[in-house]
VOKOLMAR-847157 format. One line per field, with one value per residue (C-alpha): residue number from 0; x, y, z. Coordinates in steps of 0.05 Angstrom, whole numbers, plus 5000, padded with zeros to 4 digits. Each point is the difference from the previous one (the first is absolute). Layout:
BEGIN
num = c(NUM / ...) $
u = c(X / ...) $
v = c(Y / ...) $
w = c(Z / ...) $
//
This chain:
BEGIN
num = c(0 / 1 / 2 / 3 / 4 / 5 / 6 / 7 / 8 / 9 / 10 / 11 / 12 / 13 / 14 / 15 / 16 / 17 / 18 / 19 / 20 / 21 / 22 / 23 / 24 / 25 / 26 / 27 / 28 / 29 / 30 / 31 / 32 / 33 / 34 / 35 / 36 / 37 / 38 / 39 / 40 / 41 / 42 / 43 / 44 / 45 / 46 / 47 / 48 / 49 / 50 / 51 / 52 / 53 / 54 / 55 / 56 / 57 / 58 / 59 / 60 / 61 / 62 / 63 / 64 / 65 / 66 / 67 / 68 / 69 / 70 / 71 / 72 / 73 / 74 / 75 / 76 / 77 / 78 / 79 / 80 / 81 / 82 / 83 / 84 / 85 / 86 / 87 / 88 / 89 / 90 / 91 / 92 / 93 / 94 / 95 / 96 / 97 / 98 / 99 / 100 / 101 / 102 / 103 / 104 / 105 / 106 / 107 / 108 / 109 / 110 / 111 / 112 / 113 / 114 / 115 / 116 / 117 / 118 / 119 / 120 / 121 / 122 / 123 / 124 / 125 / 126 / 127 / 128 / 129 / 130 / 131 / 132 / 133 / 134 / 135 / 136 / 137 / 138 / 139 / 140 / 141 / 142 / 143 / 144 / 145 / 146 / 147 / 148 / 149 / 150 / 151 / 152 / 153 / 154 / 155 / 156 / 157 / 158 / 159 / 160 / 161 / 162 / 163 / 164 / 165 / 166 / 167 / 168 / 169 / 170 / 171 / 172 / 173 / 174 / 175 / 176 / 177 / 178 / 179 / 180 / 181 / 182 / 183 / 184 / 185 / 186 / 187 / 188 / 189 / 190 / 191 / 192 / 193 / 194 / 195 / 196 / 197 / 198 / 199 / 200 / 201 / 202 / 203 / 204 / 205 / 206 / 207 / 208 / 209 / 210 / 211 / 212 / 213 / 214 / 215 / 216 / 217 / 218 / 219 / 220 / 221 / 222 / 223 / 224 / 225 / 226 / 227 / 228 / 229 / 230 / 231 / 232 / 233 / 234 / 235 / 236 / 237 / 238 / 239 / 240 / 241 / 242 / 243 / 244 / 245 / 246 / 247 / 248 / 249 / 250 / 251 / 252 / 253 / 254 / 255 / 256 / 257 / 258 / 259 / 260 / 261 / 262 / 263 / 264 / 265 / 266 / 267 / 268 / 269 / 270 / 271 / 272 / 273 / 274 / 275 / 276 / 277 / 278 / 279 / 280 / 281 / 282 / 283 / 284 / 285 / 286 / 287 / 288 / 289 / 290 / 291 / 292 / 293 / 294 / 295 / 296 / 297 / 298 / 299 / 300 / 301 / 302 / 303 / 304 / 305 / 306 / 307 / 308 / 309 / 310 / 311 / 312 / 313 / 314 / 315 / 316 / 317 / 318 / 319 / 320 / 321 / 322 / 323 / 324 / 325 / 326 / 327 / 328 / 329 / 330 / 331 / 332 / 333 / 334 / 335 / 336 / 337 / 338 / 339 / 340 / 341 / 342 / 343 / 344 / 345 / 346 / 347 / 348 / 349 / 350 / 351 / 352 / 353 / 354 / 355 / 356 / 357 / 358 / 359 / 360 / 361 / 362 / 363 / 364 / 365 / 366 / 367 / 368 / 369 / 370 / 371 / 372 / 373 / 374 / 375 / 376 / 377 / 378 / 379 / 380 / 381 / 382 / 383 / 384 / 385 / 386 / 387 / 388 / 389 / 390 / 391 / 392 / 393 / 394 / 395 / 396 / 397 / 398 / 399 / 400 / 401 / 402 / 403 / 404 / 405 / 406 / 407 / 408 / 409 / 410 / 411 / 412 / 413 / 414 / 415 / 416 / 417 / 418 / 419 / 420 / 421 / 422 / 423 / 424 / 425 / 426 / 427 / 428 / 429 / 430 / 431 / 432 / 433 / 434 / 435 / 436 / 437 / 438 / 439 / 440 / 441 / 442 / 443 / 444 / 445 / 446 / 447 / 448 / 449 / 450) $
u = c(4987 / 5043 / 4982 / 5004 / 5002 / 4971 / 5026 / 5028 / 4961 / 4981 / 4952 / 4964 / 4953 / 4979 / 4945 / 5021 / 5081 / 4931 / 4952 / 5060 / 5037 / 4919 / 5002 / 5070 / 4969 / 4941 / 5032 / 5062 / 4943 / 5018 / 5074 / 5015 / 4948 / 5048 / 5063 / 4966 / 4997 / 4947 / 4995 / 4957 / 5015 / 5001 / 5030 / 5045 / 5018 / 4958 / 5056 / 4953 / 5042 / 4978 / 4999 / 5032 / 4989 / 5052 / 4984 / 5058 / 5000 / 5064 / 5009 / 4983 / 4936 / 4986 / 4955 / 4948 / 5003 / 4926 / 5026 / 5017 / 4974 / 5068 / 5052 / 5035 / 5018 / 5029 / 4995 / 5050 / 5004 / 5053 / 5013 / 4986 / 5059 / 5063 / 5035 / 5071 / 4991 / 4941 / 5046 / 5018 / 4934 / 4982 / 5053 / 5003 / 4927 / 5014 / 4947 / 4949 / 4964 / 5024 / 4966 / 4933 / 5002 / 4937 / 4961 / 5003 / 5029 / 5065 / 5006 / 5038 / 5071 / 5036 / 5062 / 4978 / 5039 / 4971 / 5065 / 5000 / 5002 / 4923 / 4972 / 5049 / 4988 / 4918 / 5009 / 5064 / 4942 / 4942 / 5044 / 5023 / 4927 / 4966 / 5067 / 4971 / 4929 / 5012 / 4969 / 5027 / 4958 / 5001 / 5027 / 5018 / 5073 / 5044 / 5057 / 5036 / 4993 / 5031 / 4929 / 4933 / 4957 / 4954 / 4988 / 5057 / 5019 / 5019 / 5017 / 5053 / 5027 / 4996 / 5047 / 5034 / 5016 / 5006 / 5025 / 5063 / 5005 / 4970 / 4942 / 5002 / 4978 / 4923 / 4968 / 4934 / 4946 / 4973 / 4969 / 5052 / 4989 / 5034 / 4994 / 4984 / 5069 / 4979 / 4981 / 5064 / 5042 / 4961 / 5014 / 5074 / 4999 / 4978 / 5038 / 5068 / 4966 / 4999 / 5069 / 5033 / 4964 / 5029 / 5065 / 5012 / 4965 / 5047 / 5002 / 4931 / 5035 / 4963 / 4943 / 5021 / 5055 / 4934 / 4967 / 5056 / 4998 / 4924 / 5023 / 5047 / 4951 / 4956 / 5047 / 5016 / 4926 / 4991 / 5063 / 4971 / 4959 / 5030 / 4986 / 4958 / 4960 / 4931 / 4962 / 4940 / 4954 / 5025 / 4985 / 4939 / 4969 / 5045 / 4944 / 4935 / 5012 / 4934 / 4989 / 5077 / 5019 / 5022 / 5071 / 5017 / 4955 / 5049 / 5058 / 4993 / 4986 / 5068 / 5028 / 4957 / 5031 / 5074 / 4982 / 4965 / 5050 / 4936 / 5029 / 5075 / 5032 / 5052 / 4992 / 5040 / 4951 / 4917 / 4996 / 4924 / 4979 / 4934 / 5005 / 4976 / 5028 / 4959 / 5054 / 4965 / 5004 / 5076 / 5010 / 4976 / 5049 / 5050 / 4995 / 4989 / 5067 / 5033 / 4968 / 5016 / 5075 / 4990 / 4962 / 5059 / 5043 / 4976 / 4971 / 4925 / 4931 / 4977 / 4932 / 4971 / 4927 / 5005 / 5002 / 4934 / 5047 / 4984 / 4923 / 4971 / 4918 / 4954 / 4943 / 4942 / 4932 / 4952 / 5043 / 4948 / 5023 / 5065 / 5051 / 5076 / 4999 / 5082 / 5055 / 5067 / 5068 / 5046 / 5061 / 5002 / 5073 / 5003 / 5045 / 4990 / 5021 / 4972 / 4940 / 5011 / 4932 / 5014 / 4947 / 5025 / 4980 / 5019 / 4994 / 5036 / 4989 / 5069 / 5041 / 4936 / 5002 / 5068 / 5006 / 4943 / 4991 / 4930 / 4977 / 5005 / 4985 / 4930 / 4936 / 4987 / 5072 / 4983 / 4933 / 5028 / 5063 / 4956 / 4955 / 5069 / 5034 / 4926 / 5005 / 5075 / 4975 / 4941 / 5044 / 5043 / 4942 / 5005 / 5067 / 5015 / 5076 / 5046 / 5013 / 4948 / 5029 / 4933 / 5052 / 4972 / 5047 / 5001 / 5043 / 5050 / 5048 / 5070 / 5021 / 4946 / 5024 / 5066 / 4975 / 4964 / 5065 / 5042 / 4956 / 4986 / 4928 / 4980 / 4958 / 4954 / 4975 / 4968 / 4956 / 4931 / 4987 / 4927 / 5008 / 5051 / 4997 / 5068 / 4989 / 5054 / 4977 / 5052 / 5004 / 5056 / 5016 / 5018 / 5045 / 4998 / 5062 / 4996 / 5050 / 4966 / 5060 / 4985 / 4933 / 5006 / 5038 / 4931 / 4962 / 5063 / 5001 / 4928 / 5020 / 5041 / 5003 / 4943 / 4978) $
v = c(4999 / 5063 / 5079 / 5045 / 5062 / 5047 / 5069 / 5050 / 5045 / 5040 / 4941 / 4986 / 5048 / 4984 / 4963 / 4979 / 4963 / 4951 / 5000 / 4982 / 4958 / 4958 / 4997 / 4972 / 4944 / 4997 / 5005 / 4938 / 4959 / 4947 / 5008 / 5007 / 4933 / 4957 / 5024 / 4977 / 5062 / 5044 / 5082 / 5044 / 5082 / 5012 / 5062 / 4986 / 5062 / 5046 / 4974 / 4965 / 4944 / 4929 / 4944 / 4933 / 4934 / 4950 / 4921 / 4932 / 5042 / 5049 / 5036 / 5060 / 5022 / 5068 / 5047 / 5040 / 5078 / 5039 / 5057 / 4976 / 4932 / 4988 / 4941 / 5063 / 4945 / 4943 / 4946 / 4957 / 4953 / 4977 / 4923 / 4994 / 4966 / 5028 / 4956 / 5007 / 4992 / 4991 / 4976 / 4952 / 4969 / 4989 / 4972 / 4956 / 4991 / 4957 / 5047 / 4968 / 5059 / 5074 / 5064 / 5010 / 5051 / 5039 / 5026 / 5072 / 5058 / 5025 / 5025 / 5070 / 5008 / 4993 / 4994 / 4918 / 4974 / 4919 / 4958 / 4981 / 4927 / 5009 / 4985 / 4964 / 4945 / 5012 / 4994 / 4938 / 4962 / 5005 / 4976 / 4943 / 4982 / 5020 / 4948 / 4953 / 4983 / 5018 / 4947 / 4973 / 5000 / 4984 / 5029 / 4995 / 5004 / 4982 / 4955 / 4949 / 4936 / 4943 / 4961 / 5029 / 5034 / 5031 / 5047 / 4984 / 5058 / 4939 / 5055 / 5043 / 4921 / 4986 / 5066 / 5005 / 4959 / 4940 / 5027 / 5021 / 4934 / 5012 / 4947 / 4996 / 5064 / 4994 / 5071 / 4998 / 5052 / 4965 / 5017 / 4991 / 5009 / 5065 / 5042 / 5080 / 5008 / 5085 / 5002 / 4962 / 5041 / 5065 / 4974 / 4985 / 5072 / 5028 / 4954 / 5031 / 5069 / 4993 / 4961 / 5056 / 5052 / 4943 / 5003 / 5083 / 4979 / 4967 / 5051 / 4974 / 4929 / 4937 / 5018 / 5009 / 4932 / 4966 / 5031 / 4998 / 4926 / 5001 / 5018 / 4961 / 4939 / 5036 / 5002 / 4934 / 4981 / 5048 / 4975 / 4986 / 5064 / 5071 / 5052 / 5043 / 5056 / 4995 / 5043 / 5049 / 4952 / 4944 / 5015 / 5024 / 4930 / 4967 / 5046 / 4985 / 4919 / 4985 / 4969 / 5025 / 4975 / 5039 / 4974 / 5022 / 5066 / 5013 / 4977 / 5043 / 5061 / 4992 / 4993 / 5069 / 5030 / 4988 / 5004 / 5067 / 5024 / 5030 / 5028 / 4973 / 5053 / 4941 / 4963 / 5047 / 5032 / 4976 / 5048 / 5009 / 4935 / 4992 / 4917 / 4959 / 4946 / 4964 / 4991 / 4940 / 4967 / 5025 / 4960 / 4947 / 4996 / 5010 / 4949 / 4951 / 5026 / 4987 / 4925 / 4991 / 5009 / 4949 / 4942 / 4996 / 5006 / 4945 / 4948 / 5021 / 4998 / 5077 / 5016 / 5073 / 5026 / 5059 / 4948 / 4961 / 4939 / 5004 / 5010 / 4954 / 4997 / 5002 / 4947 / 5037 / 4961 / 5028 / 5028 / 5069 / 5016 / 5002 / 5070 / 4993 / 4940 / 4988 / 5013 / 5026 / 5000 / 5044 / 4955 / 4928 / 4969 / 4924 / 4951 / 4930 / 5021 / 5069 / 5057 / 5056 / 5045 / 5075 / 5054 / 5073 / 5052 / 5074 / 5032 / 5039 / 4951 / 4967 / 5070 / 5037 / 4939 / 4999 / 5075 / 5011 / 4918 / 4974 / 5029 / 5066 / 4991 / 5028 / 4961 / 5003 / 4964 / 4947 / 4988 / 5003 / 4944 / 4949 / 5001 / 4983 / 4938 / 4966 / 5007 / 4971 / 4938 / 4994 / 4987 / 4950 / 4962 / 4975 / 4952 / 4936 / 5004 / 4987 / 5068 / 5055 / 5073 / 5066 / 5064 / 5057 / 5050 / 5082 / 5040 / 5055 / 5048 / 4988 / 5054 / 4966 / 4925 / 5021 / 5023 / 4940 / 4959 / 5034 / 4975 / 4935 / 5010 / 5001 / 4927 / 4964 / 4940 / 4962 / 4930 / 4980 / 4934 / 4971 / 4914 / 4977 / 5046 / 5056 / 5062 / 5055 / 5075 / 5052 / 5060 / 5030 / 5075 / 4989 / 5060 / 5038 / 5008 / 4967 / 4950 / 4925 / 4968 / 5054 / 4986 / 4923 / 4981 / 5000 / 4946 / 4961 / 5002 / 4983 / 4937 / 4974 / 5021 / 4976 / 5049) $
w = c(4992 / 4992 / 5002 / 4942 / 4999 / 4950 / 5018 / 5054 / 5048 / 4935 / 4997 / 5052 / 4993 / 4924 / 4992 / 4924 / 5032 / 5026 / 4941 / 4961 / 5038 / 4995 / 4925 / 4997 / 5037 / 4960 / 4934 / 5021 / 5037 / 4946 / 4993 / 5075 / 5009 / 4952 / 5048 / 5055 / 5027 / 5038 / 4999 / 5053 / 5001 / 5078 / 5039 / 5063 / 5040 / 4951 / 4942 / 4945 / 4966 / 4968 / 5047 / 4962 / 5019 / 4953 / 5002 / 4983 / 4925 / 4976 / 4937 / 4965 / 4968 / 4970 / 5021 / 4973 / 5013 / 5026 / 4958 / 4937 / 4994 / 4985 / 5034 / 5035 / 5058 / 5011 / 5076 / 5013 / 5056 / 5028 / 5032 / 5080 / 5014 / 4974 / 4949 / 4980 / 4930 / 4972 / 4935 / 5049 / 5018 / 4934 / 4979 / 5073 / 4989 / 4932 / 4965 / 5021 / 5012 / 4966 / 4999 / 4955 / 4943 / 5000 / 4943 / 5024 / 4979 / 5020 / 5077 / 4992 / 4996 / 5065 / 5037 / 5006 / 4954 / 4978 / 4998 / 4917 / 5009 / 5048 / 4931 / 4964 / 5065 / 4970 / 4932 / 5007 / 5041 / 4956 / 4930 / 5045 / 5015 / 4937 / 4962 / 5052 / 4974 / 4928 / 4956 / 4937 / 4945 / 4920 / 4953 / 4931 / 4983 / 4927 / 5012 / 4951 / 5030 / 4986 / 4986 / 4973 / 5059 / 4993 / 4938 / 4955 / 4946 / 4946 / 4950 / 5036 / 5012 / 4938 / 4978 / 5042 / 5055 / 4963 / 4932 / 5060 / 5023 / 5060 / 4985 / 5086 / 5007 / 4992 / 5012 / 5036 / 5039 / 5059 / 5071 / 5060 / 5069 / 5013 / 5071 / 4980 / 4969 / 4984 / 5069 / 5037 / 4952 / 5034 / 5070 / 4984 / 4977 / 5061 / 5040 / 4966 / 5010 / 5082 / 5007 / 4961 / 5053 / 5056 / 4980 / 5008 / 5075 / 5026 / 5077 / 5011 / 5018 / 5015 / 4966 / 4936 / 5007 / 5004 / 4946 / 4951 / 5024 / 4975 / 4939 / 4982 / 5012 / 4954 / 4950 / 5002 / 4985 / 4940 / 4963 / 4935 / 5003 / 4968 / 5035 / 4982 / 5015 / 4978 / 4952 / 5029 / 4960 / 5014 / 5079 / 4982 / 4974 / 5067 / 5028 / 4967 / 5021 / 5018 / 5065 / 5025 / 5065 / 5054 / 4989 / 4924 / 5016 / 5047 / 4963 / 4941 / 5044 / 5030 / 4917 / 4987 / 5064 / 4976 / 4921 / 5016 / 5056 / 5041 / 5069 / 4976 / 4974 / 4968 / 5066 / 5037 / 5043 / 5032 / 5037 / 4974 / 5006 / 5042 / 5044 / 5061 / 5035 / 5061 / 5054 / 5032 / 4932 / 4999 / 5067 / 4989 / 4934 / 5044 / 5061 / 4933 / 4968 / 5070 / 5006 / 4934 / 5015 / 5079 / 4969 / 4928 / 5062 / 5049 / 4947 / 5021 / 4956 / 4997 / 4986 / 4989 / 5013 / 4939 / 4960 / 5028 / 5034 / 5065 / 4994 / 5052 / 4989 / 5053 / 5001 / 5035 / 5032 / 4965 / 4937 / 5002 / 5072 / 5005 / 4992 / 4984 / 4941 / 5007 / 5024 / 4965 / 5041 / 4965 / 4994 / 5031 / 4986 / 5010 / 5030 / 5021 / 5062 / 5011 / 4971 / 5002 / 4977 / 5000 / 5006 / 4963 / 5037 / 4967 / 5075 / 5049 / 5059 / 5016 / 4988 / 5043 / 5053 / 5012 / 5009 / 5046 / 5036 / 4989 / 5067 / 4972 / 4928 / 4985 / 5000 / 4923 / 4999 / 5059 / 4952 / 4942 / 5013 / 5034 / 4943 / 4974 / 5044 / 4994 / 4922 / 5001 / 5054 / 4952 / 4942 / 5047 / 5004 / 4917 / 5006 / 5041 / 5007 / 5054 / 5014 / 4975 / 4999 / 4995 / 4983 / 4986 / 4970 / 5012 / 4948 / 5041 / 4965 / 4996 / 5061 / 5043 / 4974 / 5021 / 5074 / 5001 / 4992 / 5039 / 5062 / 4957 / 5002 / 4935 / 5010 / 5059 / 5012 / 5050 / 4999 / 4993 / 5044 / 4975 / 5038 / 4953 / 4938 / 5014 / 4958 / 4987 / 4994 / 4971 / 5001 / 4949 / 4976 / 4937 / 4969 / 4937 / 4970 / 4949 / 5023 / 4991 / 5036 / 5061 / 5004 / 4998 / 5063 / 5048 / 4945 / 5001 / 5076 / 5004 / 4955 / 5019 / 5082 / 5040 / 5053) $
//
């Protein structure tokens, strides 16, 4: 929650300022809602302003001015928890979650510069998904064959091939099951365009290296399709295809952005792009990346809720009388001797409880945390293993994590006994440093050392 003043002392007695604030909120209600923001004109100490409340979404959107009806303002919502580098975090998640670019007017120019690799990450991921989904189709091709195939050009064969001593070169025209070479050539051109731009951004560190590796992977898959910039007529024909799936539409949009250099200034500046990203989904992707590293190192099996691998239905009697229909843990790491089920919570609980203590924590925080604990313990009942660990993972910024690490308070563990069954409960503070190795220590310990 943030109070934003709308003027100095001279505006306190001016009712027009407050009316313009109301008009600003009314004109931009939909844009604010898309970013998960609510705004209300209020006065504090007689000073007019906007009371702004945010959710877990971050991003930037243009705001229409009540005076000009143009996008003269911009709203930027930053992450609740500081991270050392947005690029390192996106690269650390393996780009499971990337910013969503919005079909909105460009933001006014400001001092906030969006690194050029941000757009590259979105476009390259879209092209990878498009390439994965391309369907092969029959297309007529002409080639010399050793034996007749399809329609044979006998005149050409007799007058050219046979006459010149090439009786085994039979000119044929036949349908062949092929990829859409024209689209593949366009993708090849776009990938090379972004790879060239990324090569000049070495100072951005890990994220650029990951994106360059992705470029190399895509280029290897596109070998054989010559890079060619698609013409406007070709792109229009692709866009007019009926019932195009979302993957195809988003891939074509990524190609258009690169061809038209919309907001790119030659891929050197992206200050005007509107975007958003959900930090709850992003934190879950970060936990998934950490769990993947731990599972790989320990030979464990990994299942993730993001891809519906962990969903367990609830059978109600009668079926129409139930409420929640299933349980969906975020991450499950399994070995023969232990199961760790992780629930990622994008909340301040880890740092706040450590800072003020449980007894001094607010009643709202206590109630939310109790519900989190009960949810984690409910997930633990889904598994039958010698050891079951229910883990709540909360984010902390790099500074808070270093403080907790220095006091050896990044993880707290308890044991819950119920008859012959024993369940462990763990509260883990997870660093948003972008360093997977640093963040994975607690999860490695949960799998290898009993409480």
